[in-house]
N, C-alpha and C positions, 0 to 999 in steps of 0.2 A: 430606772436608776438615774441618779443625778450625775451629770458629767461636768467637770471643771476643766477648762482649757487655759493653758499658759503659753507665753512666748518662750520663757526659759525658767527652769528650776534646777537647783542642785540635784534633787532626787524626788521623783514622784512618790516613791515609797516612803521616804522620810516625811514628806508633806502630809501624807495620809496618816502616818503613825502619830505625828505631833497633833494633828487635828482631832484624832480619836482620843488621845490622852487628855486633851483640853476640853473634851465634851462637845466640840463644835460639830462633829459628824455623828449622827445618830441613826443613819439609814444607809443602804447600799449606795456607794459613791465610786465613780471612776475619775481618775485624774490623768490628763495627757498634756505633754509639753512638746513644743517644736524642737527645743534644744535641752539637753540634759548635761550638766557640767560635773556632777559628782555622784553618778548613780551607783547603786549597790548591785554587784554581780555575784557570781558563785564564789564561795569561800572568801567572802569579804573583799573580793577584787572590785575594781571600779568598772562601771559600764557607762561610758560617755559617748557622745557622738554629735554629728552635725544634723542640721535640718534635713528632713526627708526620711529619716529612719524613725522607728517606732519606740517611743518611751512612754509607758503608761503604767498605772497601778490601779488595782480594783480592791475595794473593801466590801466584804459581804458578811452578814451575820451568819453564824453557824446554822440557824434555823432556815436560812434561805438556800442552803446547800442540801444535796441528797442525804436522806437519813441514814443510808448505808455507807457513807463515805468514811473511810478510816482517816481520822484527822491527821495522823502522822504522815499520811501519804497525799495530803492535799496538793502538794506541788506536782505530783504526777497527774492528778486530775486537771488542774489548771493548765499545765503544759500540753496535755494531750488534746484538750479542746482547742487550744491555739493551733496545734498541728493539724487538726481536722479542717480548720479554716484555711491555713496556708497551703495545704495539699491541693486545694482547688486550683492553685496557680502553679504548683510544681509537685508532682506525685512523689518526688524523692525526699520530701520532708519527713523526718521521723524524730522520735524522742529518745535520747540516750538517758538511761536511768541516772537520777530520778527526774531531772527537770531541764536538761539541755536540749535545745532545738538544733537539729542538724539538717543540712541539705547534702545528701550523699555522704561524702567524706569530711565535709567542713562544717564547723559550728556557725550558725547564723543568729543565735540568740538563746534566751533561757528565761526561766521563771524562778523567782525567789519568794517563798511564802513563809509567813510567820503568823502566829496567833497573838492577838492583843485584846484583852477583855473578852467580849463575845464575838469579836470580828476575826475574820481571816483576811490578811492583807497580802495580795499577790502582786509583786513587781514584775513587769513584763518588758523585755527588750528584744527587738527583732531588727536586724539589719535588712532594710528593704533596698538600700543602695550601698555600694561598696564603701567601706569605712576604713580608717587608718588604725583600727584596733586589732589588726591581724586576723580578723574573722572574715568568713565569707558573707555573701549577701544573697537574698532571694532574687534580686534583679527583676522588679515588677513595677508597673506604673500605678499600682495600688497605693493610695495615700494613707498616711497614718490614721487620719480620722475615719476613713472608710474601713480600715482594718479594725479599729476599735468598735465601730458599729456592728460589724460582722461578728466580732468576738462576743460582744455583749448579747447579741441575738442568740448565739449558741449557748451562752451561759443561762439565758432566760429559759431555755428548753429544759434545764435541770436533768440531763441524762443521769441515770443512776450509776453508781460506782461499778456495779456488776457488769453492765454493758460496756462501759469504758475499759475496764480491766480485761475483759474478754478480747477486745481488739488490741490492747497494749501488749498482752502476753505474746501475741503472734509476732510482734516486731522486737521483742526483748532480745532475741538472739543476736541482733545487730550490736547490742551493748557488750557482748561477751569479750570482744577484743580490747576492751578498755579496762582501766583500773580506776579505783576511786580512793579518796582519802578517808580513812576511818581513824579519827584522832590524828596522831602523827604518822600513821602508817599508810602506805599505798597497798591496796589489795586488788588483785586481779578479779574480774568478773567471769573469767572463763568457766569456772565450775560453780558459780553462784546459783543458788536455788531461789527462784522467785515465788514468794508466798502470795496467798489470796488477798492479803491486805496491802500488797505493794512493797512489803519489806523483803529483804534478802537474807538468806543464811549463807555465810561465808566462813569456812573453817569452824563450823559449829557455833558461830557467833551471829546473832540476829541484829540487823541494822535496818533502820527505817528511812534514812536519808543522810546526806552529808552536808546539808546547807543549814 
């Protein structure tokens, strides 16, 4: 996979999106920046931060991902692979449905995924150092470039959705004390039923994600 590194970008995800639209990127590509000034977070919130934290995005063609991956649940897949890397440094890292990275009780990052042409673009943000964005941090000496290398190595293994979902299902109970936005409503996950494709059934309504 090609890796493009920058000192500063408004958004790694926006950079990849524009490059794909212009036909500049035709193969799997990762982008990382030391500083991000206008990143895209959950529910269109901004994810910005200083040097030392992790700001990256990955673009992969659908054919490069597992054939059994439910495309609407790609964020769970990308987030859980990041969780598997991060838990080597702290076993309390987990994924809140569908794509937020938590360390115990505090959010440390997340993944925002969208589809463009035949690419999936996953924007990844992780606080490796304490930041002024009201979120927690992993607090590790791991550098952003080291984390990207570890993450891309895990992606290259192409674990199938079935094996990832089997592990994710076990920790889904930790999400039940939260609520999610579905349209303009906030719905509790307390009685949500997790389906095999990563979607939820809440009050007889099926939802695949909130981002």
